PLY file of the C-alpha trace (Angstrom):
ply
format ascii 1.0
element vertex 244
property float x
property float y
property float z
element edge 243
property int vertex1
property int vertex2
end_header
151.16 130.90 176.91
150.27 134.19 178.61
147.08 135.56 180.11
145.77 132.28 181.46
143.24 133.96 183.73
141.64 136.02 180.96
139.14 135.14 178.29
140.19 135.38 174.68
143.04 132.91 175.26
143.75 129.66 173.40
144.61 126.42 175.15
146.47 123.96 172.93
145.52 120.43 174.00
146.74 116.94 173.04
145.30 113.53 173.87
147.42 110.43 173.29
147.21 106.77 174.27
150.93 105.94 174.39
150.57 102.13 174.30
152.23 100.99 177.52
155.65 99.41 176.83
154.75 97.74 173.56
157.03 97.71 170.53
160.37 99.49 170.68
159.67 101.33 173.92
162.81 103.51 174.08
162.43 104.59 170.45
158.75 105.36 170.95
159.32 107.42 174.08
161.97 109.46 172.28
159.57 110.00 169.38
156.73 111.13 171.67
159.07 113.48 173.51
160.15 114.98 170.18
156.51 115.31 169.13
155.64 117.31 172.26
158.69 119.52 171.84
157.70 120.19 168.25
154.07 121.14 168.93
154.47 122.58 172.44
150.93 121.89 173.73
149.74 123.59 176.90
148.03 120.44 178.19
148.61 116.76 177.36
146.22 113.97 178.42
147.98 110.60 178.34
146.61 107.09 178.66
148.48 103.79 179.12
151.58 105.36 180.67
153.97 102.51 181.46
155.47 102.63 184.97
157.95 99.99 186.21
159.34 101.26 189.54
161.89 98.44 189.92
163.46 99.45 186.60
163.19 103.20 187.19
160.87 103.58 184.19
158.05 106.16 184.25
156.69 107.26 180.87
154.65 110.19 182.16
157.47 111.61 184.29
159.89 111.27 181.38
157.56 113.16 179.03
156.77 115.83 181.63
160.45 116.59 182.15
160.98 120.11 183.43
158.39 121.66 181.10
155.16 120.32 182.61
153.43 119.77 185.91
152.51 116.09 186.20
149.22 114.86 187.66
148.66 111.10 187.55
146.06 108.41 188.18
147.82 105.14 189.12
146.01 102.28 187.39
146.00 98.72 186.11
148.83 97.19 188.11
150.04 93.89 186.62
153.23 92.06 185.61
154.36 92.90 182.07
157.08 91.46 179.92
159.82 94.02 179.39
163.23 93.52 177.83
163.44 89.80 178.53
161.72 89.50 181.90
158.51 90.01 183.85
158.30 93.24 185.82
155.74 94.76 188.19
154.13 97.62 186.31
151.19 99.99 185.99
149.42 101.64 183.07
148.67 105.08 184.50
146.69 107.98 183.15
148.40 111.36 183.38
147.84 115.01 182.62
150.81 117.24 181.79
150.13 120.96 182.14
152.37 123.99 181.73
150.36 125.83 184.40
150.16 124.32 187.86
146.65 122.95 188.59
144.75 124.65 191.39
143.03 121.35 192.24
143.03 117.74 191.06
141.32 114.44 191.72
140.39 111.02 190.45
137.32 108.83 190.23
137.08 105.06 189.85
134.58 104.12 187.13
132.47 101.00 186.64
134.47 97.95 185.56
133.99 94.99 183.29
135.59 92.09 185.21
137.33 90.93 182.01
138.88 94.35 181.52
140.05 95.67 184.88
139.92 99.05 186.52
139.01 102.24 184.66
138.97 105.80 185.94
138.78 109.53 185.45
141.62 111.94 186.25
140.85 115.65 186.44
142.59 118.95 187.11
141.33 122.51 187.50
143.25 125.21 185.63
143.03 128.98 186.16
141.98 129.61 182.56
139.07 131.85 181.56
137.66 132.00 185.07
138.34 128.33 185.81
138.30 125.24 183.60
138.11 121.60 184.63
139.97 119.19 182.36
139.43 115.44 182.49
141.44 112.54 181.11
139.86 109.11 180.82
140.24 105.68 179.24
137.02 103.69 178.99
136.64 99.92 178.66
138.06 98.40 175.49
135.58 95.49 175.50
133.23 95.67 172.53
130.67 92.90 173.01
127.09 93.45 174.09
127.88 92.76 177.72
130.33 95.66 177.88
128.01 98.30 176.47
126.20 98.90 179.75
129.55 99.29 181.52
130.75 101.85 178.99
127.49 103.80 179.25
127.74 103.81 183.06
131.35 105.00 182.79
130.34 107.83 180.44
127.49 109.00 182.68
129.59 108.89 185.86
132.50 110.86 184.46
130.16 113.57 183.13
128.51 113.87 186.54
131.93 114.32 188.14
133.22 116.81 185.60
130.17 119.00 184.97
128.81 119.50 188.48
129.05 123.22 189.23
131.38 123.87 186.27
130.75 126.31 183.45
133.47 125.01 181.11
134.82 121.46 180.99
137.26 119.71 178.66
137.23 115.93 178.26
140.17 114.23 176.58
140.95 110.57 176.22
140.47 107.16 174.71
136.75 106.39 174.87
137.16 103.13 172.91
134.03 103.97 170.91
132.95 106.33 168.15
130.69 109.38 168.15
127.74 107.26 167.01
128.11 104.51 169.64
124.86 104.21 171.65
126.85 103.65 174.86
128.38 107.12 174.51
125.02 108.86 174.17
125.45 110.50 177.62
128.52 112.28 176.21
127.73 112.96 172.56
124.06 113.70 173.24
124.75 116.13 176.07
123.16 119.57 175.52
126.32 121.41 176.62
128.65 119.63 174.19
130.09 122.22 171.80
129.72 121.06 168.18
132.91 120.25 166.31
133.82 118.25 163.22
135.40 115.06 164.58
136.43 112.00 162.61
133.30 109.91 163.08
135.40 106.73 163.17
137.76 108.03 165.87
137.78 106.56 169.37
140.20 109.16 170.81
138.52 112.50 171.47
138.94 116.11 172.56
135.58 117.49 173.68
134.37 120.71 175.29
131.23 121.25 177.34
130.19 124.87 177.80
127.58 127.43 176.90
127.58 128.12 173.18
129.21 131.54 173.51
131.91 130.54 176.02
134.37 128.47 173.97
134.99 126.66 170.71
137.26 124.00 169.24
139.68 125.16 166.54
142.10 123.32 164.27
141.58 119.79 165.54
143.98 117.42 163.77
146.05 114.25 164.05
149.70 115.09 164.73
150.93 111.47 164.80
149.20 108.69 162.89
148.28 105.35 164.53
151.07 103.24 163.03
152.92 101.09 165.54
155.83 100.49 163.16
156.63 103.97 161.90
154.94 106.16 164.51
155.07 106.25 168.31
151.82 104.39 169.15
148.99 102.24 167.84
146.71 105.24 168.59
146.77 108.68 167.00
147.97 111.75 168.84
145.20 114.35 168.46
145.67 118.08 169.01
143.10 120.89 169.16
143.09 124.54 170.09
140.39 125.47 172.60
139.50 129.15 172.32
137.77 130.80 175.27
135.53 133.63 174.06
0 1
1 2
2 3
3 4
4 5
5 6
6 7
7 8
8 9
9 10
10 11
11 12
12 13
13 14
14 15
15 16
16 17
17 18
18 19
19 20
20 21
21 22
22 23
23 24
24 25
25 26
26 27
27 28
28 29
29 30
30 31
31 32
32 33
33 34
34 35
35 36
36 37
37 38
38 39
39 40
40 41
41 42
42 43
43 44
44 45
45 46
46 47
47 48
48 49
49 50
50 51
51 52
52 53
53 54
54 55
55 56
56 57
57 58
58 59
59 60
60 61
61 62
62 63
63 64
64 65
65 66
66 67
67 68
68 69
69 70
70 71
71 72
72 73
73 74
74 75
75 76
76 77
77 78
78 79
79 80
80 81
81 82
82 83
83 84
84 85
85 86
86 87
87 88
88 89
89 90
90 91
91 92
92 93
93 94
94 95
95 96
96 97
97 98
98 99
99 100
100 101
101 102
102 103
103 104
104 105
105 106
106 107
107 108
108 109
109 110
110 111
111 112
112 113
113 114
114 115
115 116
116 117
117 118
118 119
119 120
120 121
121 122
122 123
123 124
124 125
125 126
126 127
127 128
128 129
129 130
130 131
131 132
132 133
133 134
134 135
135 136
136 137
137 138
138 139
139 140
140 141
141 142
142 143
143 144
144 145
145 146
146 147
147 148
148 149
149 150
150 151
151 152
152 153
153 154
154 155
155 156
156 157
157 158
158 159
159 160
160 161
161 162
162 163
163 164
164 165
165 166
166 167
167 168
168 169
169 170
170 171
171 172
172 173
173 174
174 175
175 176
176 177
177 178
178 179
179 180
180 181
181 182
182 183
183 184
184 185
185 186
186 187
187 188
188 189
189 190
190 191
191 192
192 193
193 194
194 195
195 196
196 197
197 198
198 199
199 200
200 201
201 202
202 203
203 204
204 205
205 206
206 207
207 208
208 209
209 210
210 211
211 212
212 213
213 214
214 215
215 216
216 217
217 218
218 219
219 220
220 221
221 222
222 223
223 224
224 225
225 226
226 227
227 228
228 229
229 230
230 231
231 232
232 233
233 234
234 235
235 236
236 237
237 238
238 239
239 240
240 241
241 242
242 243
């Protein structure tokens, strides 16, 4: 895309939980790569990126290729079964961006001891005077004991993203819907720009800004959550963010 520094531009964004190394991993990676080549997003927020250094496998680096700058948050190190044996691995978060970030960082979030580490990855892009974009993956635990952890995660990531920022994008797997009480810090925030999300979705693309600064256009699912016929058990969601 051209004119990144100006207003009136559109940033095409995708969020996708790519499901570690589950299923037919080589087939799925090829399908995700083809999906990105087809839709050509400007920014891709990825969760559960399988990394197995001893095998030379790195999902995020493979998908970034030569087209994207890769920023990663190393996370959730553990042995995983892969192609007949146990391997040391991680499930990273990553942001792929066509424009080089001007800054980046990460933040460890509150944890449920049954669930393991969770975090926030962010980059700053020279779009429309400066935009911070965050990628996150909140706890997947759903019982009553996990709700306070998820609420603390939501509040902490907003504090990190919004401080001193006029326009912020948040993409990722929040593991809860719009109406979940634990996500009230996010979906009840006064700077959240209204959109028309699937109210049953747990994967989200959100924008926080003044009402006349930006809007979400054409949000849609570009790959359905079907682990047999599609590349993940989560949907790939794309939206166009227009800076006014």
